[in-house]
ROSE-4610 file (N, C-alpha, C; in Angstrom, 1 decimal, always signed):
// ROSE-4610
residu = [M/M/M/Q/Q/Q/Q/Q/Q/E/E/E/N/N/N/N/N/N/I/I/I/M/M/M/R/R/R/K/K/K/D/D/D/S/S/S/E/E/E/W/W/W/S/S/S/V/V/V/I/I/I/D/D/D/G/G/G/E/E/E/P/P/P/C/C/C/R/R/R/V/V/V/I/I/I/D/D/D/F/F/F/T/T/T/P/P/P/L/L/L/A/A/A/S/S/S/V/V/V/K/K/K/N/N/N/G/G/G/K/K/K/V/V/V/V/V/V/A/A/A/P/P/P/N/N/N/L/L/L/T/T/T/D/D/D/P/P/P/Y/Y/Y/A/A/A/S/S/S/I/I/I/T/T/T/L/L/L/E/E/E/C/C/C/K/K/K/K/K/K/M/M/M/P/P/P/N/N/N/T/T/T/I/I/I/K/K/K/G/G/G/Y/Y/Y/V/V/V/T/T/T/H/H/H/K/K/K/M/M/M/D/D/D/F/F/F/T/T/T/H/H/H/L/L/L/W/W/W/T/T/T/A/A/A/F/F/F/R/R/R/E/E/E/R/R/R/G/G/G/I/I/I/S/S/S/D/D/D/N/N/N/E/E/E/E/E/E/V/V/V/I/I/I/I/I/I/I/I/I]
num = [1/1/1/2/2/2/3/3/3/4/4/4/5/5/5/6/6/6/7/7/7/8/8/8/9/9/9/10/10/10/11/11/11/12/12/12/13/13/13/14/14/14/15/15/15/16/16/16/17/17/17/18/18/18/19/19/19/20/20/20/21/21/21/22/22/22/23/23/23/24/24/24/25/25/25/26/26/26/27/27/27/28/28/28/29/29/29/30/30/30/31/31/31/32/32/32/33/33/33/34/34/34/35/35/35/36/36/36/37/37/37/38/38/38/39/39/39/40/40/40/41/41/41/42/42/42/43/43/43/44/44/44/45/45/45/46/46/46/47/47/47/48/48/48/49/49/49/50/50/50/51/51/51/52/52/52/53/53/53/54/54/54/55/55/55/56/56/56/57/57/57/58/58/58/59/59/59/60/60/60/61/61/61/62/62/62/63/63/63/64/64/64/65/65/65/66/66/66/67/67/67/68/68/68/69/69/69/70/70/70/71/71/71/72/72/72/73/73/73/74/74/74/75/75/75/76/76/76/77/77/77/78/78/78/79/79/79/80/80/80/81/81/81/82/82/82/83/83/83/84/84/84/85/85/85/86/86/86/87/87/87/88/88/88/89/89/89/90/90/90/91/91/91/92/92/92]
x = [+7.2/+6.2/+6.5/+5.5/+5.7/+5.8/+6.7/+6.9/+6.2/+5.9/+5.1/+5.9/+7.2/+8.0/+8.1/+7.5/+7.5/+6.1/+5.3/+4.0/+4.1/+3.7/+3.8/+2.4/+2.2/+0.9/+1.1/+1.9/+2.2/+3.3/+3.3/+4.3/+5.7/+5.8/+7.2/+7.6/+6.7/+7.1/+7.5/+6.8/+7.1/+8.4/+8.9/+10.2/+11.3/+11.2/+12.3/+12.6/+11.6/+11.9/+11.7/+11.7/+11.5/+12.5/+12.0/+12.9/+13.4/+13.1/+13.5/+12.4/+12.8/+11.8/+11.5/+10.2/+9.7/+8.6/+8.6/+7.6/+6.4/+5.2/+4.0/+3.6/+3.6/+3.3/+1.8/+1.1/-0.3/-0.9/-2.1/-2.9/-4.3/-4.7/-5.9/-6.7/-7.6/-8.4/-9.4/-9.5/-10.5/-11.6/-11.3/-12.2/-12.4/-13.1/-13.2/-13.2/-13.3/-13.4/-14.6/-15.5/-16.8/-17.0/-17.1/-17.3/-16.2/-14.9/-13.8/-13.5/-14.4/-14.2/-14.0/-13.1/-12.8/-14.0/-14.4/-15.5/-15.0/-15.0/-14.4/-15.5/-15.4/-16.5/-16.6/-15.4/-15.5/-14.2/-14.1/-13.0/-11.8/-11.8/-10.6/-9.8/-10.4/-9.6/-8.8/-7.7/-6.9/-7.7/-7.3/-8.0/-7.6/-6.4/-5.9/-4.7/-4.4/-3.2/-2.4/-1.1/-0.2/+0.9/+1.4/+2.6/+3.7/+4.9/+6.0/+7.2/+8.0/+9.4/+10.3/+11.2/+12.2/+13.6/+14.5/+15.9/+16.5/+16.1/+16.6/+16.2/+15.1/+14.5/+14.7/+15.0/+15.3/+14.0/+12.8/+11.6/+10.5/+9.4/+8.3/+7.8/+7.1/+6.6/+5.1/+4.3/+2.9/+2.7/+2.1/+1.8/+0.4/-0.1/-1.4/-1.5/-2.3/-2.4/-3.5/-3.0/-4.0/-4.1/-3.5/-3.6/-4.4/-5.4/-6.4/-5.7/-4.7/-4.1/-3.2/-2.5/-1.8/-2.7/-3.9/-4.8/-5.4/-5.7/-6.3/-5.3/-4.0/-3.0/-2.9/-2.9/-2.9/-4.1/-5.3/-6.6/-6.6/-6.1/-6.1/-5.2/-4.0/-3.1/-3.6/-4.1/-4.5/-5.9/-6.9/-8.3/-8.8/-8.4/-8.9/-8.1/-6.8/-5.9/-5.6/-5.2/-4.8/-3.3/-2.8/-1.3/-1.2/-0.5/-0.2/+0.9/+1.1/+2.1/+3.5/+3.8/+5.1/+5.3/+4.4/+4.5/+4.7/+5.2/+5.4/+4.9/+4.4/+4.1/+5.2/+5.9/+6.9/+6.5/+6.6/+6.3/+7.6/+7.7/+8.9/+8.4]
y = [-15.1/-15.6/-15.1/-14.6/-14.0/-15.1/-14.9/-15.9/-15.4/-16.3/-16.0/-15.0/-15.1/-14.2/-12.8/-12.5/-11.2/-10.6/-11.0/-10.5/-9.8/-8.5/-7.8/-7.4/-7.8/-7.5/-6.6/-7.0/-6.4/-5.3/-4.4/-3.4/-4.0/-5.1/-5.7/-6.2/-6.7/-7.1/-6.0/-4.9/-3.7/-3.1/-3.3/-2.7/-3.1/-4.2/-4.6/-3.5/-2.8/-1.7/-0.3/-0.2/+1.1/+2.1/+3.3/+4.3/+4.2/+3.1/+2.9/+3.4/+4.1/+4.4/+3.2/+3.0/+1.9/+2.4/+1.8/+2.2/+1.3/+1.9/+1.2/+0.8/-0.5/-0.9/-1.4/-1.6/-1.9/-1.5/-0.9/-0.5/-1.1/-2.0/-2.7/-2.4/-1.4/-1.0/-2.1/-2.3/-3.2/-2.4/-1.1/-0.1/+1.0/+2.1/+3.3/+4.5/+5.7/+6.9/+7.6/+8.0/+8.6/+9.9/+11.0/+12.3/+12.5/+12.1/+12.3/+11.3/+10.3/+9.3/+7.9/+7.2/+5.8/+4.9/+4.2/+3.3/+1.9/+1.1/-0.3/-1.3/-2.5/-3.5/-4.0/-4.0/-4.5/-3.9/-4.2/-3.6/-4.4/-5.6/-6.5/-6.6/-6.4/-6.5/-5.2/-5.4/-4.2/-3.3/-2.1/-1.1/-1.4/-1.9/-2.1/-3.1/-3.6/-4.3/-3.5/-3.5/-2.8/-3.8/-3.6/-4.4/-3.3/-3.6/-2.7/-3.3/-2.4/-2.7/-1.8/-2.5/-1.8/-2.3/-1.3/-1.7/-2.7/-2.5/-3.3/-4.8/-5.1/-6.4/-6.9/-8.2/-8.8/-9.0/-9.2/-9.5/-8.4/-8.4/-7.5/-8.0/-7.1/-7.3/-6.9/-7.7/-7.4/-7.0/-5.8/-5.3/-5.0/-5.0/-4.7/-3.4/-2.5/-1.1/-1.2/-0.9/-1.0/+0.3/+1.4/+2.7/+3.6/+4.2/+5.1/+6.2/+6.8/+8.0/+7.5/+6.3/+5.8/+5.4/+4.8/+4.4/+5.6/+6.7/+7.9/+8.5/+8.5/+9.1/+8.3/+7.0/+6.1/+6.3/+6.3/+6.5/+7.8/+8.8/+10.1/+10.1/+9.5/+9.4/+8.6/+7.4/+6.4/+6.6/+6.9/+7.0/+8.4/+9.3/+10.7/+11.4/+11.5/+12.2/+11.5/+10.2/+9.4/+9.5/+8.4/+8.3/+8.1/+9.1/+8.9/+8.0/+7.6/+6.6/+7.1/+8.4/+8.9/+9.2/+8.8/+9.1/+7.8/+8.0/+6.9/+7.3/+6.4/+6.6/+6.0/+6.8/+6.3/+6.5/+5.4/+5.5/+5.2/+5.8/+5.5/+5.0]
z = [-9.2/-8.3/-6.8/-6.2/-4.9/-3.8/-2.9/-1.8/-0.6/+0.3/+1.5/+2.4/+2.4/+3.3/+2.7/+1.6/+1.0/+1.2/+2.2/+2.5/+3.8/+3.9/+5.1/+5.6/+6.8/+7.5/+8.7/+9.6/+10.9/+10.8/+11.7/+11.8/+11.8/+12.5/+12.7/+11.3/+10.5/+9.1/+8.2/+8.4/+7.6/+7.9/+9.1/+9.6/+8.7/+7.9/+7.0/+6.0/+5.6/+4.6/+5.2/+6.5/+7.2/+6.7/+6.3/+5.8/+4.4/+3.7/+2.4/+1.4/+0.3/-0.7/-1.5/-1.7/-2.5/-3.5/-4.7/-5.7/-5.6/-5.5/-5.5/-6.9/-7.2/-8.6/-8.7/-7.5/-7.6/-6.3/-6.4/-5.2/-5.4/-4.5/-4.5/-3.2/-3.3/-2.1/-1.7/-0.4/+0.1/+0.8/+1.0/+1.5/+0.5/+0.9/+0.0/+0.9/+0.2/+0.9/+0.3/+1.3/+0.9/+1.8/+1.2/+1.9/+2.9/+2.5/+3.3/+4.4/+4.5/+5.5/+4.9/+5.6/+5.1/+5.5/+4.5/+4.7/+4.5/+5.5/+5.4/+5.7/+5.0/+5.2/+6.6/+7.4/+8.8/+9.5/+10.7/+11.6/+11.6/+11.0/+11.1/+9.8/+8.7/+7.4/+7.1/+6.4/+6.0/+5.1/+4.9/+4.0/+2.6/+2.3/+1.0/+1.0/-0.2/-0.4/-1.5/-1.3/-2.3/-2.7/-3.9/-4.3/-4.5/-3.9/-3.9/-4.6/-5.1/-5.6/-4.7/-4.0/-3.2/-3.6/-3.7/-4.0/-3.0/-1.8/-0.7/-0.8/-1.5/-1.6/-3.0/-3.1/-4.5/-5.3/-4.6/-5.2/-4.9/-5.6/-5.2/-3.8/-3.2/-1.8/-1.9/-1.2/-1.0/+0.4/+0.6/+1.9/+2.1/+3.3/+3.6/+4.4/+4.0/+4.6/+5.6/+6.9/+8.0/+8.7/+8.3/+8.9/+8.0/+8.6/+7.8/+7.0/+7.6/+7.0/+5.8/+5.9/+4.8/+3.7/+4.0/+3.0/+2.3/+3.1/+2.5/+1.5/+1.8/+0.9/-0.4/-0.3/-1.5/-2.3/-1.6/-2.3/-3.1/-2.5/-3.1/-4.4/-4.2/-5.4/-6.5/-6.2/-7.2/-7.7/-6.8/-7.2/-7.5/-6.7/-6.9/-7.9/-7.8/-8.6/-9.9/-9.7/-10.8/-11.1/-11.6/-11.9/-13.4/-14.1/-15.5/-15.8/-17.0/-17.4/-17.1/-17.0/-16.7/-15.2/-14.4/-12.9/-12.1/-10.9/-10.0/-8.6/-7.9/-6.5/-5.6/-4.8/-4.0/-2.5/-1.7/-0.3/+0.5/+1.7/+2.5/+3.8]
């Protein structure tokens, strides 16, 4: 079960795993990409949520993606290209 302190929203919260490779085990977009542009429902919500496994952390972590470029890279990997069973998405 995920604990509240394992949720990252702000840059300061993400700093806990800064520079650490983490495996993305779930990508849930809250926005989309159309004609190469990020389309979000509003200006205040994050673009996506992701669930991560990091060796540095004992439990999985839920993070919110708020940067367009990060979202676009994840969208491309998961939605456009696709991830096969023998592949992993690692972010740093």
